[in-house]
PASEBA-1860 file (N, C-alpha, C; in nm, 3 decimals):
! residues 69
1> MPRALPWF> 3.457/1.858/7.359/3.344/1.785/7.302/3.273/1.865/7.191 ~ 3.260/1.997/7.202/3.192/2.072/7.096/3.261/2.058/6.960 ~ 3.394/2.040/6.958/3.464/2.025/6.830/3.435/1.890/6.766 ~ 3.397/1.792/6.847/3.368/1.658/6.795/3.224/1.646/6.744 ~ 3.139/1.739/6.781/2.997/1.732/6.745/2.974/1.722/6.594 ~ 3.041/1.799/6.509/3.019/1.783/6.365/3.056/1.643/6.314 ~ 3.155/1.581/6.375/3.195/1.446/6.333/3.090/1.343/6.368 ~ 3.018/1.364/6.477/2.906/1.275/6.509/2.797/1.289/6.404
9> GVAALVLV> 2.775/1.408/6.354/2.679/1.429/6.247/2.721/1.361/6.118 ~ 2.850/1.370/6.086/2.902/1.303/5.966/2.885/1.152/5.981 ~ 2.916/1.098/6.098/2.901/0.953/6.121/2.755/0.910/6.109 ~ 2.665/0.990/6.162/2.522/0.958/6.152/2.475/0.963/6.006 ~ 2.522/1.061/5.931/2.487/1.071/5.789/2.538/0.951/5.711 ~ 2.660/0.909/5.737/2.717/0.792/5.670/2.636/0.668/5.704 ~ 2.597/0.653/5.829/2.517/0.538/5.871/2.381/0.538/5.801 ~ 2.316/0.651/5.794/2.185/0.660/5.728/2.198/0.631/5.578
17> LDLLTKWA> 2.299/0.686/5.513/2.319/0.661/5.370/2.351/0.514/5.344 ~ 2.428/0.451/5.431/2.458/0.308/5.418/2.331/0.225/5.428 ~ 2.248/0.253/5.526/2.124/0.178/5.542/2.028/0.201/5.426 ~ 2.020/0.323/5.376/1.932/0.352/5.262/1.977/0.281/5.135 ~ 2.108/0.277/5.110/2.155/0.208/4.990/2.134/0.058/5.002 ~ 2.152/0.002/5.121/2.126/-0.142/5.139/1.978/-0.172/5.119 ~ 1.891/-0.088/5.169/1.747/-0.107/5.151/1.711/-0.100/5.003 ~ 1.767/-0.002/4.932/1.737/0.014/4.790/1.784/-0.106/4.709
25> VLAHFAPG> 1.902/-0.155/4.737/1.953/-0.271/4.664/1.867/-0.394/4.691 ~ 1.832/-0.418/4.817/1.749/-0.533/4.850/1.610/-0.522/4.788 ~ 1.560/-0.401/4.769/1.428/-0.381/4.710/1.429/-0.398/4.559 ~ 1.543/-0.375/4.492/1.545/-0.372/4.346/1.631/-0.480/4.280 ~ 1.704/-0.559/4.357/1.789/-0.662/4.302/1.745/-0.798/4.351 ~ 1.759/-0.898/4.268/1.742/-1.038/4.309/1.883/-1.095/4.330 ~ 1.901/-1.186/4.425/2.035/-1.242/4.446/2.090/-1.306/4.318 ~ 2.213/-1.267/4.283/2.278/-1.319/4.165/2.243/-1.250/4.035
33> EPRALAPF> 2.150/-1.158/4.039/2.106/-1.087/3.917/2.206/-0.976/3.884 ~ 2.268/-0.980/3.768/2.361/-0.873/3.731/2.287/-0.752/3.675 ~ 2.336/-0.636/3.705/2.286/-0.510/3.648/2.403/-0.438/3.583 ~ 2.398/-0.420/3.455/2.506/-0.354/3.383/2.493/-0.203/3.398 ~ 2.595/-0.141/3.452/2.598/0.005/3.463/2.678/0.066/3.349 ~ 2.771/-0.012/3.298/2.854/0.029/3.185/2.899/-0.101/3.116 ~ 2.950/-0.093/2.995/2.994/-0.216/2.928/3.100/-0.294/3.006 ~ 3.169/-0.227/3.098/3.276/-0.290/3.173/3.247/-0.302/3.322
41> FNLVLVFN> 3.125/-0.266/3.367/3.096/-0.261/3.510/2.955/-0.311/3.539 ~ 2.943/-0.418/3.616/2.814/-0.474/3.657/2.804/-0.472/3.808 ~ 2.682/-0.460/3.858/2.655/-0.480/4.000/2.578/-0.609/4.015 ~ 2.614/-0.690/4.116/2.548/-0.817/4.142/2.525/-0.826/4.293 ~ 2.403/-0.862/4.332/2.372/-0.878/4.474/2.421/-1.014/4.521 ~ 2.514/-1.013/4.615/2.563/-1.136/4.678/2.566/-1.112/4.829 ~ 2.566/-1.219/4.905/2.569/-1.210/5.051/2.695/-1.276/5.102 ~ 2.759/-1.214/5.198/2.878/-1.266/5.262/2.835/-1.368/5.367
49> RGAAFSFL> 2.871/-1.494/5.350/2.828/-1.601/5.438/2.922/-1.623/5.556 ~ 3.034/-1.556/5.561/3.129/-1.577/5.669/3.166/-1.446/5.735 ~ 3.288/-1.441/5.784/3.339/-1.318/5.843/3.388/-1.230/5.728 ~ 3.488/-1.149/5.751/3.536/-1.057/5.648/3.578/-1.131/5.523 ~ 3.528/-1.089/5.408/3.560/-1.144/5.277/3.529/-1.294/5.270 ~ 3.423/-1.337/5.337/3.378/-1.477/5.343/3.479/-1.570/5.407 ~ 3.570/-1.517/5.485/3.666/-1.599/5.559/3.591/-1.690/5.654 ~ 3.621/-1.818/5.651/3.559/-1.921/5.735/3.410/-1.939/5.705
57> ASAPGWQS> 3.368/-1.914/5.584/3.226/-1.923/5.549/3.172/-2.064/5.564 ~ 3.254/-2.164/5.543/3.205/-2.301/5.554/3.225/-2.361/5.693 ~ 3.285/-2.286/5.784/3.309/-2.336/5.919/3.190/-2.304/6.009 ~ 3.153/-2.395/6.100/3.046/-2.363/6.195/3.098/-2.267/6.303 ~ 3.010/-2.189/6.359/3.052/-2.098/6.465/2.987/-1.963/6.455 ~ 3.044/-1.867/6.523/2.986/-1.734/6.533/2.978/-1.664/6.398 ~ 3.069/-1.695/6.306/3.073/-1.625/6.178/2.969/-1.675/6.080 ~ 2.899/-1.784/6.110/2.795/-1.834/6.021/2.665/-1.847/6.099
65> LPYCS> 2.601/-1.734/6.123/2.478/-1.732/6.200/2.364/-1.793/6.119 ~ 2.260/-1.843/6.185/2.149/-1.908/6.114/2.081/-1.819/6.010 ~ 2.071/-1.690/6.036/2.000/-1.601/5.943/2.084/-1.569/5.820 ~ 2.209/-1.612/5.815/2.296/-1.583/5.701/2.283/-1.688/5.591 ~ 2.215/-1.796/5.616/2.211/-1.902/5.514/2.102/-1.883/5.414
END
């Protein structure tokens, strides 16, 4: 178990960085608003309405929860 301890720290750091970047994007972007980072690269805030890669997004069920609409 002691050898796995650093990996738990890495996982926690990745989780915290993921949550911070999501918070920052939600605070500074409007849905559908493009932000040009380079002439060939834009960031746009979109939400996944279904399961992975919007699979079954238009189907009712577990993959389309009420808070996702």
